[in-house]
Jmol script that loads the backbone (N, CA, C; Angstrom):
load data "model"
ATOM      1  N   MET A   1     105.894  95.956  65.634  1.00  0.00           N
ATOM      2  CA  MET A   1     104.706  96.652  66.109  1.00  0.00           C
ATOM      3  C   MET A   1     105.183  97.962  66.748  1.00  0.00           C
ATOM      4  N   GLU A   2     104.773  99.071  66.173  1.00  0.00           N
ATOM      5  CA  GLU A   2     105.132 100.382  66.725  1.00  0.00           C
ATOM      6  C   GLU A   2     104.102 100.794  67.773  1.00  0.00           C
ATOM      7  N   LEU A   3     104.606 101.087  68.972  1.00  0.00           N
ATOM      8  CA  LEU A   3     103.736 101.427  70.099  1.00  0.00           C
ATOM      9  C   LEU A   3     104.041 102.825  70.601  1.00  0.00           C
ATOM     10  N   LEU A   4     102.994 103.576  70.892  1.00  0.00           N
ATOM     11  CA  LEU A   4     103.111 104.863  71.582  1.00  0.00           C
ATOM     12  C   LEU A   4     102.394 104.686  72.922  1.00  0.00           C
ATOM     13  N   ARG A   5     103.172 104.642  73.985  1.00  0.00           N
ATOM     14  CA  ARG A   5     102.624 104.348  75.313  1.00  0.00           C
ATOM     15  C   ARG A   5     102.410 105.624  76.126  1.00  0.00           C
ATOM     16  N   GLN A   6     101.302 105.654  76.834  1.00  0.00           N
ATOM     17  CA  GLN A   6     101.136 106.665  77.867  1.00  0.00           C
ATOM     18  C   GLN A   6     101.747 106.103  79.143  1.00  0.00           C
ATOM     19  N   LYS A   7     101.918 106.952  80.125  1.00  0.00           N
ATOM     20  CA  LYS A   7     102.510 106.537  81.397  1.00  0.00           C
ATOM     21  C   LYS A   7     101.624 105.484  82.072  1.00  0.00           C
ATOM     22  N   GLU A   8     102.269 104.488  82.670  1.00  0.00           N
ATOM     23  CA  GLU A   8     101.526 103.502  83.447  1.00  0.00           C
ATOM     24  C   GLU A   8     100.940 104.191  84.679  1.00  0.00           C
ATOM     25  N   PHE A   9      99.822 103.694  85.161  1.00  0.00           N
ATOM     26  CA  PHE A   9      99.274 104.255  86.394  1.00  0.00           C
ATOM     27  C   PHE A   9      98.743 103.157  87.302  1.00  0.00           C
ATOM     28  N   VAL A  10      98.887 103.415  88.595  1.00  0.00           N
ATOM     29  CA  VAL A  10      98.439 102.487  89.625  1.00  0.00           C
ATOM     30  C   VAL A  10      97.031 102.887  90.013  1.00  0.00           C
ATOM     31  N   GLN A  11      96.069 102.018  89.737  1.00  0.00           N
ATOM     32  CA  GLN A  11      94.702 102.313  90.155  1.00  0.00           C
ATOM     33  C   GLN A  11      94.521 101.984  91.628  1.00  0.00           C
ATOM     34  N   ASN A  12      95.115 100.873  92.080  1.00  0.00           N
ATOM     35  CA  ASN A  12      95.179 100.588  93.508  1.00  0.00           C
ATOM     36  C   ASN A  12      96.245  99.537  93.760  1.00  0.00           C
ATOM     37  N   PHE A  13      96.797  99.577  94.963  1.00  0.00           N
ATOM     38  CA  PHE A  13      97.829  98.631  95.378  1.00  0.00           C
ATOM     39  C   PHE A  13      97.678  98.431  96.874  1.00  0.00           C
ATOM     40  N   HIS A  14      97.624  97.166  97.290  1.00  0.00           N
ATOM     41  CA  HIS A  14      97.422  96.852  98.709  1.00  0.00           C
ATOM     42  C   HIS A  14      98.456  95.837  99.180  1.00  0.00           C
ATOM     43  N   TYR A  15      98.947  96.072 100.372  1.00  0.00           N
ATOM     44  CA  TYR A  15      99.769  95.102 101.089  1.00  0.00           C
ATOM     45  C   TYR A  15      98.969  94.718 102.317  1.00  0.00           C
ATOM     46  N   ASP A  16      98.739  93.426 102.489  1.00  0.00           N
ATOM     47  CA  ASP A  16      97.978  92.961 103.644  1.00  0.00           C
ATOM     48  C   ASP A  16      98.740  91.850 104.342  1.00  0.00           C
ATOM     49  N   ALA A  17      98.944  91.994 105.646  1.00  0.00           N
ATOM     50  CA  ALA A  17      99.530  90.920 106.448  1.00  0.00           C
ATOM     51  C   ALA A  17      98.510  89.802 106.579  1.00  0.00           C
ATOM     52  N   LEU A  18      98.991  88.568 106.588  1.00  0.00           N
ATOM     53  CA  LEU A  18      98.106  87.413 106.704  1.00  0.00           C
ATOM     54  C   LEU A  18      98.458  86.605 107.947  1.00  0.00           C
ATOM     55  N   ALA A  19      97.458  86.031 108.568  1.00  0.00           N
ATOM     56  CA  ALA A  19      97.696  85.110 109.676  1.00  0.00           C
ATOM     57  C   ALA A  19      98.374  83.854 109.115  1.00  0.00           C
ATOM     58  N   LYS A  20      99.165  83.186 109.941  1.00  0.00           N
ATOM     59  CA  LYS A  20      99.923  82.018 109.456  1.00  0.00           C
ATOM     60  C   LYS A  20      99.033  80.933 108.863  1.00  0.00           C
ATOM     61  N   ASP A  21      97.854  80.732 109.404  1.00  0.00           N
ATOM     62  CA  ASP A  21      96.988  79.660 108.909  1.00  0.00           C
ATOM     63  C   ASP A  21      96.034  80.124 107.812  1.00  0.00           C
ATOM     64  N   HIS A  22      96.144  81.383 107.400  1.00  0.00           N
ATOM     65  CA  HIS A  22      95.269  81.931 106.359  1.00  0.00           C
ATOM     66  C   HIS A  22      95.721  81.443 104.985  1.00  0.00           C
ATOM     67  N   LYS A  23      94.785  80.931 104.215  1.00  0.00           N
ATOM     68  CA  LYS A  23      95.090  80.482 102.851  1.00  0.00           C
ATOM     69  C   LYS A  23      94.477  81.466 101.865  1.00  0.00           C
ATOM     70  N   GLU A  24      95.269  81.887 100.916  1.00  0.00           N
ATOM     71  CA  GLU A  24      94.848  82.872  99.916  1.00  0.00           C
ATOM     72  C   GLU A  24      95.292  82.374  98.549  1.00  0.00           C
ATOM     73  N   GLU A  25      94.458  82.549  97.559  1.00  0.00           N
ATOM     74  CA  GLU A  25      94.779  82.132  96.199  1.00  0.00           C
ATOM     75  C   GLU A  25      95.477  83.250  95.439  1.00  0.00           C
ATOM     76  N   THR A  26      96.454  82.894  94.626  1.00  0.00           N
ATOM     77  CA  THR A  26      97.101  83.846  93.730  1.00  0.00           C
ATOM     78  C   THR A  26      96.355  83.855  92.402  1.00  0.00           C
ATOM     79  N   ALA A  27      96.069  85.053  91.895  1.00  0.00           N
ATOM     80  CA  ALA A  27      95.382  85.197  90.609  1.00  0.00           C
ATOM     81  C   ALA A  27      95.888  86.453  89.914  1.00  0.00           C
ATOM     82  N   ILE A  28      96.089  86.336  88.612  1.00  0.00           N
ATOM     83  CA  ILE A  28      96.518  87.474  87.799  1.00  0.00           C
ATOM     84  C   ILE A  28      95.646  87.486  86.550  1.00  0.00           C
ATOM     85  N   ASN A  29      95.054  88.642  86.262  1.00  0.00           N
ATOM     86  CA  ASN A  29      94.172  88.771  85.108  1.00  0.00           C
ATOM     87  C   ASN A  29      94.644  89.946  84.249  1.00  0.00           C
ATOM     88  N   VAL A  30      94.938  89.662  82.987  1.00  0.00           N
ATOM     89  CA  VAL A  30      95.341  90.695  82.034  1.00  0.00           C
ATOM     90  C   VAL A  30      94.171  90.945  81.095  1.00  0.00           C
ATOM     91  N   SER A  31      93.794  92.216  80.942  1.00  0.00           N
ATOM     92  CA  SER A  31      92.728  92.548  79.996  1.00  0.00           C
ATOM     93  C   SER A  31      93.211  93.635  79.046  1.00  0.00           C
ATOM     94  N   LEU A  32      92.764  93.529  77.797  1.00  0.00           N
ATOM     95  CA  LEU A  32      93.066  94.520  76.763  1.00  0.00           C
ATOM     96  C   LEU A  32      91.738  94.918  76.139  1.00  0.00           C
ATOM     97  N   ASN A  33      91.458  96.211  76.148  1.00  0.00           N
ATOM     98  CA  ASN A  33      90.198  96.698  75.611  1.00  0.00           C
ATOM     99  C   ASN A  33      90.453  97.759  74.557  1.00  0.00           C
ATOM    100  N   PRO A  34      90.040  97.484  73.308  1.00  0.00           N
ATOM    101  CA  PRO A  34      90.172  98.531  72.277  1.00  0.00           C
ATOM    102  C   PRO A  34      89.247  99.700  72.591  1.00  0.00           C
ATOM    103  N   PHE A  35      89.738 100.918  72.374  1.00  0.00           N
ATOM    104  CA  PHE A  35      88.945 102.118  72.578  1.00  0.00           C
ATOM    105  C   PHE A  35      88.612 102.740  71.239  1.00  0.00           C
ATOM    106  N   GLU A  36      87.429 103.317  71.163  1.00  0.00           N
ATOM    107  CA  GLU A  36      87.032 104.028  69.954  1.00  0.00           C
ATOM    108  C   GLU A  36      87.880 105.290  69.821  1.00  0.00           C
ATOM    109  N   ILE A  37      88.416 105.501  68.629  1.00  0.00           N
ATOM    110  CA  ILE A  37      89.219 106.690  68.367  1.00  0.00           C
ATOM    111  C   ILE A  37      88.276 107.803  67.924  1.00  0.00           C
ATOM    112  N   THR A  38      88.321 108.916  68.634  1.00  0.00           N
ATOM    113  CA  THR A  38      87.463 110.049  68.324  1.00  0.00           C
ATOM    114  C   THR A  38      88.254 111.133  67.600  1.00  0.00           C
ATOM    115  N   GLU A  39      87.547 112.088  67.010  1.00  0.00           N
ATOM    116  CA  GLU A  39      88.208 113.183  66.293  1.00  0.00           C
ATOM    117  C   GLU A  39      89.136 113.977  67.198  1.00  0.00           C
ATOM    118  N   GLU A  40      88.761 114.157  68.454  1.00  0.00           N
ATOM    119  CA  GLU A  40      89.566 114.932  69.390  1.00  0.00           C
ATOM    120  C   GLU A  40      90.933 114.310  69.642  1.00  0.00           C
ATOM    121  N   MET A  41      91.071 113.016  69.389  1.00  0.00           N
ATOM    122  CA  MET A  41      92.324 112.323  69.646  1.00  0.00           C
ATOM    123  C   MET A  41      93.382 112.613  68.576  1.00  0.00           C
ATOM    124  N   ASP A  42      92.972 113.092  67.426  1.00  0.00           N
ATOM    125  CA  ASP A  42      93.889 113.397  66.324  1.00  0.00           C
ATOM    126  C   ASP A  42      94.747 112.183  65.956  1.00  0.00           C
ATOM    127  N   ILE A  43      94.082 111.038  65.794  1.00  0.00           N
ATOM    128  CA  ILE A  43      94.726 109.770  65.436  1.00  0.00           C
ATOM    129  C   ILE A  43      93.989 109.211  64.222  1.00  0.00           C
ATOM    130  N   ASP A  44      94.717 108.686  63.257  1.00  0.00           N
ATOM    131  CA  ASP A  44      94.127 108.056  62.079  1.00  0.00           C
ATOM    132  C   ASP A  44      93.409 106.767  62.501  1.00  0.00           C
ATOM    133  N   ALA A  45      92.094 106.824  62.586  1.00  0.00           N
ATOM    134  CA  ALA A  45      91.307 105.703  63.088  1.00  0.00           C
ATOM    135  C   ALA A  45      91.274 104.518  62.127  1.00  0.00           C
ATOM    136  N   GLN A  46      91.560 104.741  60.852  1.00  0.00           N
ATOM    137  CA  GLN A  46      91.543 103.659  59.871  1.00  0.00           C
ATOM    138  C   GLN A  46      92.766 102.753  59.992  1.00  0.00           C
ATOM    139  N   ASN A  47      93.895 103.309  60.428  1.00  0.00           N
ATOM    140  CA  ASN A  47      95.162 102.571  60.410  1.00  0.00           C
ATOM    141  C   ASN A  47      95.809 102.386  61.784  1.00  0.00           C
ATOM    142  N   ASN A  48      95.181 102.860  62.837  1.00  0.00           N
ATOM    143  CA  ASN A  48      95.770 102.787  64.172  1.00  0.00           C
ATOM    144  C   ASN A  48      94.744 102.276  65.181  1.00  0.00           C
ATOM    145  N   SER A  49      95.236 101.877  66.320  1.00  0.00           N
ATOM    146  CA  SER A  49      94.369 101.395  67.401  1.00  0.00           C
ATOM    147  C   SER A  49      94.812 102.010  68.723  1.00  0.00           C
ATOM    148  N   VAL A  50      93.871 102.153  69.629  1.00  0.00           N
ATOM    149  CA  VAL A  50      94.167 102.560  71.002  1.00  0.00           C
ATOM    150  C   VAL A  50      93.610 101.466  71.911  1.00  0.00           C
ATOM    151  N   LEU A  51      94.499 100.926  72.751  1.00  0.00           N
ATOM    152  CA  LEU A  51      94.103  99.864  73.669  1.00  0.00           C
ATOM    153  C   LEU A  51      94.263 100.330  75.103  1.00  0.00           C
ATOM    154  N   GLY A  52      93.332  99.933  75.930  1.00  0.00           N
ATOM    155  CA  GLY A  52      93.472 100.085  77.370  1.00  0.00           C
ATOM    156  C   GLY A  52      93.939  98.747  77.925  1.00  0.00           C
ATOM    157  N   LEU A  53      95.091  98.748  78.575  1.00  0.00           N
ATOM    158  CA  LEU A  53      95.646  97.541  79.175  1.00  0.00           C
ATOM    159  C   LEU A  53      95.449  97.611  80.676  1.00  0.00           C
ATOM    160  N   ARG A  54      95.159  96.465  81.274  1.00  0.00           N
ATOM    161  CA  ARG A  54      94.959  96.436  82.716  1.00  0.00           C
ATOM    162  C   ARG A  54      95.414  95.087  83.254  1.00  0.00           C
ATOM    163  N   VAL A  55      96.130  95.115  84.360  1.00  0.00           N
ATOM    164  CA  VAL A  55      96.516  93.892  85.062  1.00  0.00           C
ATOM    165  C   VAL A  55      95.958  93.976  86.473  1.00  0.00           C
ATOM    166  N   GLU A  56      95.067  93.049  86.796  1.00  0.00           N
ATOM    167  CA  GLU A  56      94.536  92.918  88.146  1.00  0.00           C
ATOM    168  C   GLU A  56      95.255  91.732  88.787  1.00  0.00           C
ATOM    169  N   PHE A  57      95.691  91.904  90.035  1.00  0.00           N
ATOM    170  CA  PHE A  57      96.497  90.848  90.641  1.00  0.00           C
ATOM    171  C   PHE A  57      96.181  90.673  92.112  1.00  0.00           C
ATOM    172  N   ASN A  58      96.345  89.444  92.558  1.00  0.00           N
ATOM    173  CA  ASN A  58      96.261  89.059  93.955  1.00  0.00           C
ATOM    174  C   ASN A  58      97.342  88.004  94.136  1.00  0.00           C
ATOM    175  N   ILE A  59      98.450  88.386  94.769  1.00  0.00           N
ATOM    176  CA  ILE A  59      99.593  87.491  94.898  1.00  0.00           C
ATOM    177  C   ILE A  59      99.791  87.187  96.379  1.00  0.00           C
ATOM    178  N   ALA A  60      99.577  85.922  96.730  1.00  0.00           N
ATOM    179  CA  ALA A  60      99.654  85.501  98.122  1.00  0.00           C
ATOM    180  C   ALA A  60     101.011  84.882  98.423  1.00  0.00           C
ATOM    181  N   MET A  61     101.595  85.298  99.542  1.00  0.00           N
ATOM    182  CA  MET A  61     102.843  84.721 100.040  1.00  0.00           C
ATOM    183  C   MET A  61     102.530  84.103 101.411  1.00  0.00           C
ATOM    184  N   ASP A  62     103.555  83.683 102.133  1.00  0.00           N
ATOM    185  CA  ASP A  62     103.320  83.013 103.422  1.00  0.00           C
ATOM    186  C   ASP A  62     102.647  83.906 104.456  1.00  0.00           C
ATOM    187  N   VAL A  63     103.155  85.128 104.615  1.00  0.00           N
ATOM    188  CA  VAL A  63     102.654  85.979 105.703  1.00  0.00           C
ATOM    189  C   VAL A  63     102.013  87.277 105.214  1.00  0.00           C
ATOM    190  N   PHE A  64     101.935  87.456 103.914  1.00  0.00           N
ATOM    191  CA  PHE A  64     101.293  88.662 103.375  1.00  0.00           C
ATOM    192  C   PHE A  64     100.781  88.395 101.971  1.00  0.00           C
ATOM    193  N   LYS A  65      99.974  89.343 101.498  1.00  0.00           N
ATOM    194  CA  LYS A  65      99.562  89.311 100.100  1.00  0.00           C
ATOM    195  C   LYS A  65      99.631  90.727  99.560  1.00  0.00           C
ATOM    196  N   ILE A  66      99.811  90.816  98.260  1.00  0.00           N
ATOM    197  CA  ILE A  66      99.709  92.093  97.572  1.00  0.00           C
ATOM    198  C   ILE A  66      98.596  91.940  96.553  1.00  0.00           C
ATOM    199  N   SER A  67      97.876  93.023  96.349  1.00  0.00           N
ATOM    200  CA  SER A  67      96.785  92.972  95.378  1.00  0.00           C
ATOM    201  C   SER A  67      96.578  94.371  94.819  1.00  0.00           C
ATOM    202  N   GLY A  68      95.874  94.435  93.705  1.00  0.00           N
ATOM    203  CA  GLY A  68      95.564  95.722  93.111  1.00  0.00           C
ATOM    204  C   GLY A  68      95.392  95.627  91.618  1.00  0.00           C
ATOM    205  N   ASP A  69      95.453  96.778  90.965  1.00  0.00           N
ATOM    206  CA  ASP A  69      95.451  96.789  89.513  1.00  0.00           C
ATOM    207  C   ASP A  69      96.204  98.008  88.994  1.00  0.00           C
ATOM    208  N   VAL A  70      96.873  97.773  87.878  1.00  0.00           N
ATOM    209  CA  VAL A  70      97.655  98.797  87.199  1.00  0.00           C
ATOM    210  C   VAL A  70      97.192  98.839  85.752  1.00  0.00           C
ATOM    211  N   ALA A  71      97.355  99.995  85.096  1.00  0.00           N
ATOM    212  CA  ALA A  71      96.813 100.146  83.751  1.00  0.00           C
ATOM    213  C   ALA A  71      97.687 101.068  82.909  1.00  0.00           C
ATOM    214  N   GLN A  72      97.424 101.046  81.600  1.00  0.00           N
ATOM    215  CA  GLN A  72      98.143 101.898  80.664  1.00  0.00           C
ATOM    216  C   GLN A  72      97.351 101.956  79.356  1.00  0.00           C
ATOM    217  N   PHE A  73      97.400 103.121  78.702  1.00  0.00           N
ATOM    218  CA  PHE A  73      96.846 103.259  77.357  1.00  0.00           C
ATOM    219  C   PHE A  73      97.994 103.186  76.362  1.00  0.00           C
ATOM    220  N   VAL A  74      97.768 102.450  75.277  1.00  0.00           N
ATOM    221  CA  VAL A  74      98.787 102.271  74.256  1.00  0.00           C
ATOM    222  C   VAL A  74      98.154 102.475  72.876  1.00  0.00           C
ATOM    223  N   GLN A  75      98.842 103.260  72.058  1.00  0.00           N
ATOM    224  CA  GLN A  75      98.428 103.405  70.663  1.00  0.00           C
ATOM    225  C   GLN A  75      99.296 102.481  69.828  1.00  0.00           C
ATOM    226  N   ILE A  76      98.650 101.677  68.991  1.00  0.00           N
ATOM    227  CA  ILE A  76      99.360 100.814  68.046  1.00  0.00           C
ATOM    228  C   ILE A  76      99.288 101.503  66.698  1.00  0.00           C
ATOM    229  N   VAL A  77     100.449 101.846  66.162  1.00  0.00           N
ATOM    230  CA  VAL A  77     100.542 102.616  64.922  1.00  0.00           C
ATOM    231  C   VAL A  77     100.583 101.657  63.733  1.00  0.00           C
ATOM    232  N   GLY A  78      99.727 101.928  62.752  1.00  0.00           N
ATOM    233  CA  GLY A  78      99.747 101.173  61.508  1.00  0.00           C
ATOM    234  C   GLY A  78      99.073  99.820  61.567  1.00  0.00           C
ATOM    235  N   ARG A  79      98.258  99.604  62.575  1.00  0.00           N
ATOM    236  CA  ARG A  79      97.580  98.301  62.697  1.00  0.00           C
ATOM    237  C   ARG A  79      96.261  98.476  63.431  1.00  0.00           C
ATOM    238  N   LYS A  80      95.231  97.874  62.900  1.00  0.00           N
ATOM    239  CA  LYS A  80      93.900  97.942  63.508  1.00  0.00           C
ATOM    240  C   LYS A  80      93.681  96.702  64.371  1.00  0.00           C
ATOM    241  N   ILE A  81      93.420  96.911  65.653  1.00  0.00           N
ATOM    242  CA  ILE A  81      93.130  95.835  66.605  1.00  0.00           C
ATOM    243  C   ILE A  81      91.706  96.040  67.099  1.00  0.00           C
ATOM    244  N   GLU A  82      90.866  95.034  66.890  1.00  0.00           N
ATOM    245  CA  GLU A  82      89.475  95.145  67.309  1.00  0.00           C
ATOM    246  C   GLU A  82      89.134  94.221  68.473  1.00  0.00           C
ATOM    247  N   LYS A  83      89.955  93.173  68.660  1.00  0.00           N
ATOM    248  CA  LYS A  83      89.741  92.237  69.767  1.00  0.00           C
ATOM    249  C   LYS A  83      91.075  91.591  70.115  1.00  0.00           C
ATOM    250  N   ILE A  84      91.178  91.043  71.312  1.00  0.00           N
ATOM    251  CA  ILE A  84      92.444  90.491  71.791  1.00  0.00           C
ATOM    252  C   ILE A  84      92.946  89.363  70.890  1.00  0.00           C
ATOM    253  N   GLU A  85      92.034  88.668  70.231  1.00  0.00           N
ATOM    254  CA  GLU A  85      92.424  87.567  69.350  1.00  0.00           C
ATOM    255  C   GLU A  85      93.190  88.056  68.116  1.00  0.00           C
ATOM    256  N   ASP A  86      93.173  89.370  67.851  1.00  0.00           N
ATOM    257  CA  ASP A  86      93.948  89.940  66.741  1.00  0.00           C
ATOM    258  C   ASP A  86      95.440  90.008  67.063  1.00  0.00           C
ATOM    259  N   LEU A  87      95.807  89.689  68.296  1.00  0.00           N
ATOM    260  CA  LEU A  87      97.201  89.754  68.742  1.00  0.00           C
ATOM    261  C   LEU A  87      97.731  88.354  69.050  1.00  0.00           C
ATOM    262  N   THR A  88      99.007  88.144  68.800  1.00  0.00           N
ATOM    263  CA  THR A  88      99.641  86.886  69.174  1.00  0.00           C
ATOM    264  C   THR A  88      99.943  86.910  70.669  1.00  0.00           C
ATOM    265  N   PRO A  89     100.169  85.754  71.277  1.00  0.00           N
ATOM    266  CA  PRO A  89     100.559  85.746  72.700  1.00  0.00           C
ATOM    267  C   PRO A  89     101.830  86.571  72.956  1.00  0.00           C
ATOM    268  N   ASP A  90     102.796  86.516  72.059  1.00  0.00           N
ATOM    269  CA  ASP A  90     104.010  87.323  72.229  1.00  0.00           C
ATOM    270  C   ASP A  90     103.701  88.813  72.188  1.00  0.00           C
ATOM    271  N   GLU A  91     102.779  89.229  71.338  1.00  0.00           N
ATOM    272  CA  GLU A  91     102.397  90.647  71.268  1.00  0.00           C
ATOM    273  C   GLU A  91     101.673  91.078  72.540  1.00  0.00           C
ATOM    274  N   VAL A  92     100.818  90.226  73.073  1.00  0.00           N
ATOM    275  CA  VAL A  92     100.137  90.532  74.336  1.00  0.00           C
ATOM    276  C   VAL A  92     101.174  90.692  75.448  1.00  0.00           C
ATOM    277  N   ASN A  93     102.162  89.789  75.486  1.00  0.00           N
ATOM    278  CA  ASN A  93     103.227  89.889  76.491  1.00  0.00           C
ATOM    279  C   ASN A  93     104.003  91.185  76.344  1.00  0.00           C
ATOM    280  N   GLU A  94     104.317  91.575  75.106  1.00  0.00           N
ATOM    281  CA  GLU A  94     105.039  92.824  74.872  1.00  0.00           C
ATOM    282  C   GLU A  94     104.226  94.031  75.346  1.00  0.00           C
ATOM    283  N   LEU A  95     102.931  94.011  75.084  1.00  0.00           N
ATOM    284  CA  LEU A  95     102.077  95.116  75.513  1.00  0.00           C
ATOM    285  C   LEU A  95     101.996  95.212  77.032  1.00  0.00           C
ATOM    286  N   ALA A  96     101.867  94.077  77.708  1.00  0.00           N
ATOM    287  CA  ALA A  96     101.636  94.068  79.156  1.00  0.00           C
ATOM    288  C   ALA A  96     102.924  94.156  79.970  1.00  0.00           C
ATOM    289  N   ARG A  97     104.071  93.919  79.374  1.00  0.00           N
ATOM    290  CA  ARG A  97     105.332  93.850  80.123  1.00  0.00           C
ATOM    291  C   ARG A  97     105.584  95.044  81.045  1.00  0.00           C
ATOM    292  N   PRO A  98     105.406  96.309  80.596  1.00  0.00           N
ATOM    293  CA  PRO A  98     105.657  97.428  81.520  1.00  0.00           C
ATOM    294  C   PRO A  98     104.779  97.403  82.773  1.00  0.00           C
ATOM    295  N   LEU A  99     103.586  96.839  82.666  1.00  0.00           N
ATOM    296  CA  LEU A  99     102.707  96.763  83.836  1.00  0.00           C
ATOM    297  C   LEU A  99     103.232  95.731  84.833  1.00  0.00           C
ATOM    298  N   PHE A 100     103.777  94.631  84.334  1.00  0.00           N
ATOM    299  CA  PHE A 100     104.356  93.634  85.229  1.00  0.00           C
ATOM    300  C   PHE A 100     105.634  94.159  85.889  1.00  0.00           C
ATOM    301  N   VAL A 101     106.409  94.938  85.158  1.00  0.00           N
ATOM    302  CA  VAL A 101     107.602  95.564  85.744  1.00  0.00           C
ATOM    303  C   VAL A 101     107.185  96.508  86.877  1.00  0.00           C
ATOM    304  N   LEU A 102     106.098  97.234  86.674  1.00  0.00           N
ATOM    305  CA  LEU A 102     105.596  98.135  87.714  1.00  0.00           C
ATOM    306  C   LEU A 102     105.169  97.356  88.962  1.00  0.00           C
ATOM    307  N   ILE A 103     104.482  96.236  88.779  1.00  0.00           N
ATOM    308  CA  ILE A 103     104.076  95.403  89.917  1.00  0.00           C
ATOM    309  C   ILE A 103     105.308  94.867  90.651  1.00  0.00           C
ATOM    310  N   GLU A 104     106.325  94.440  89.892  1.00  0.00           N
ATOM    311  CA  GLU A 104     107.572  93.965  90.505  1.00  0.00           C
ATOM    312  C   GLU A 104     108.195  95.057  91.371  1.00  0.00           C
ATOM    313  N   ARG A 105     108.247  96.262  90.839  1.00  0.00           N
ATOM    314  CA  ARG A 105     108.864  97.383  91.567  1.00  0.00           C
ATOM    315  C   ARG A 105     108.059  97.758  92.809  1.00  0.00           C
ATOM    316  N   LEU A 106     106.744  97.866  92.660  1.00  0.00           N
ATOM    317  CA  LEU A 106     105.895  98.191  93.808  1.00  0.00           C
ATOM    318  C   LEU A 106     106.043  97.149  94.916  1.00  0.00           C
ATOM    319  N   THR A 107     106.079  95.882  94.523  1.00  0.00           N
ATOM    320  CA  THR A 107     106.196  94.804  95.500  1.00  0.00           C
ATOM    321  C   THR A 107     107.533  94.855  96.222  1.00  0.00           C
ATOM    322  N   TYR A 108     108.599  95.053  95.476  1.00  0.00           N
ATOM    323  CA  TYR A 108     109.923  95.122  96.095  1.00  0.00           C
ATOM    324  C   TYR A 108     109.985  96.263  97.109  1.00  0.00           C
ATOM    325  N   ASP A 109     109.578  97.456  96.684  1.00  0.00           N
ATOM    326  CA  ASP A 109     109.658  98.620  97.565  1.00  0.00           C
ATOM    327  C   ASP A 109     108.761  98.470  98.793  1.00  0.00           C
ATOM    328  N   MET A 110     107.538  98.001  98.596  1.00  0.00           N
ATOM    329  CA  MET A 110     106.599  97.878  99.717  1.00  0.00           C
ATOM    330  C   MET A 110     107.061  96.817 100.711  1.00  0.00           C
ATOM    331  N   THR A 111     107.524  95.669 100.224  1.00  0.00           N
ATOM    332  CA  THR A 111     107.947  94.615 101.146  1.00  0.00           C
ATOM    333  C   THR A 111     109.245  94.988 101.859  1.00  0.00           C
ATOM    334  N   GLU A 112     110.101  95.757 101.211  1.00  0.00           N
ATOM    335  CA  GLU A 112     111.318  96.218 101.873  1.00  0.00           C
ATOM    336  C   GLU A 112     110.961  97.092 103.079  1.00  0.00           C
ATOM    337  N   ILE A 113     109.994  97.964 102.908  1.00  0.00           N
ATOM    338  CA  ILE A 113     109.557  98.847 103.989  1.00  0.00           C
ATOM    339  C   ILE A 113     108.779  98.062 105.045  1.00  0.00           C
ATOM    340  N   ALA A 114     107.796  97.271 104.611  1.00  0.00           N
ATOM    341  CA  ALA A 114     106.908  96.580 105.555  1.00  0.00           C
ATOM    342  C   ALA A 114     107.631  95.516 106.381  1.00  0.00           C
ATOM    343  N   LEU A 115     108.580  94.821 105.770  1.00  0.00           N
ATOM    344  CA  LEU A 115     109.248  93.720 106.460  1.00  0.00           C
ATOM    345  C   LEU A 115     110.604  94.113 107.049  1.00  0.00           C
ATOM    346  N   ASP A 116     111.051  95.341 106.753  1.00  0.00           N
ATOM    347  CA  ASP A 116     112.321  95.866 107.245  1.00  0.00           C
ATOM    348  C   ASP A 116     113.495  94.939 106.925  1.00  0.00           C
ATOM    349  N   LYS A 117     113.512  94.479 105.686  1.00  0.00           N
ATOM    350  CA  LYS A 117     114.612  93.674 105.159  1.00  0.00           C
ATOM    351  C   LYS A 117     114.554  93.800 103.634  1.00  0.00           C
ATOM    352  N   PRO A 118     115.534  93.267 102.919  1.00  0.00           N
ATOM    353  CA  PRO A 118     115.472  93.404 101.458  1.00  0.00           C
ATOM    354  C   PRO A 118     114.115  92.956 100.910  1.00  0.00           C
ATOM    355  N   GLY A 119     113.621  93.705  99.929  1.00  0.00           N
ATOM    356  CA  GLY A 119     112.293  93.448  99.400  1.00  0.00           C
ATOM    357  C   GLY A 119     112.189  92.144  98.636  1.00  0.00           C
ATOM    358  N   LEU A 120     110.961  91.696  98.464  1.00  0.00           N
ATOM    359  CA  LEU A 120     110.675  90.501  97.683  1.00  0.00           C
ATOM    360  C   LEU A 120     110.785  90.834  96.201  1.00  0.00           C
ATOM    361  N   GLN A 121     111.623  90.122  95.489  1.00  0.00           N
ATOM    362  CA  GLN A 121     111.805  90.354  94.060  1.00  0.00           C
ATOM    363  C   GLN A 121     110.948  89.377  93.269  1.00  0.00           C
ATOM    364  N   LEU A 122     109.815  89.845  92.757  1.00  0.00           N
ATOM    365  CA  LEU A 122     109.014  89.038  91.847  1.00  0.00           C
ATOM    366  C   LEU A 122     109.694  89.024  90.495  1.00  0.00           C
ATOM    367  N   ASN A 123     109.426  87.992  89.709  1.00  0.00           N
ATOM    368  CA  ASN A 123     109.992  87.938  88.358  1.00  0.00           C
ATOM    369  C   ASN A 123     108.924  87.356  87.438  1.00  0.00           C
ATOM    370  N   PHE A 124     108.300  88.222  86.656  1.00  0.00           N
ATOM    371  CA  PHE A 124     107.278  87.793  85.713  1.00  0.00           C
ATOM    372  C   PHE A 124     107.843  87.478  84.339  1.00  0.00           C
ATOM    373  N   SER A 125     109.164  87.575  84.169  1.00  0.00           N
ATOM    374  CA  SER A 125     109.781  87.308  82.866  1.00  0.00           C
ATOM    375  C   SER A 125     109.547  85.870  82.475  1.00  0.00           C
ATOM    376  N   GLN A 126     109.236  85.683  81.203  1.00  0.00           N
ATOM    377  CA  GLN A 126     109.048  84.336  80.685  1.00  0.00           C
ATOM    378  C   GLN A 126     110.369  83.820  80.155  1.00  0.00           C
ATOM    379  N   GLN A 127     110.700  82.605  80.497  1.00  0.00           N
ATOM    380  CA  GLN A 127     111.910  81.962  80.016  1.00  0.00           C
ATOM    381  C   GLN A 127     111.568  81.091  78.817  1.00  0.00           C
ATOM    382  N   ASN A 128     112.342  81.212  77.764  1.00  0.00           N
ATOM    383  CA  ASN A 128     112.110  80.361  76.577  1.00  0.00           C
ATOM    384  C   ASN A 128     113.006  79.147  76.608  1.00  0.00           C
TER     385      ASN A 128
END
end "model"
wireframe off; spacefill off
backbone 0.3
color backbone group
């Protein structure tokens, strides 16, 4: 699958301290939305696709949580994607991977600063 990626962008990112007795649920939602290709885009609409990828997350730890959403536009060359079911789970993982790497990096840097010790290293990599 040939991909042309635009730069990832952070729509929002939050670090919140939690009281010790506060319970928070962890949730991660990945969405992929095909976009209509217009003439101004100068892309072959018959043979290519443009997807908007988004990861919304709320990750709760003992004394803090991180939440937010990150996104990226990706062009898939030589393949028409009209709905998420047109992709295999491995292809969805490949598309979303840079967004999870961004969340890992943001979390590490923010927790290193906020907690004044080495940052929390998240690992979203799937083990086979």
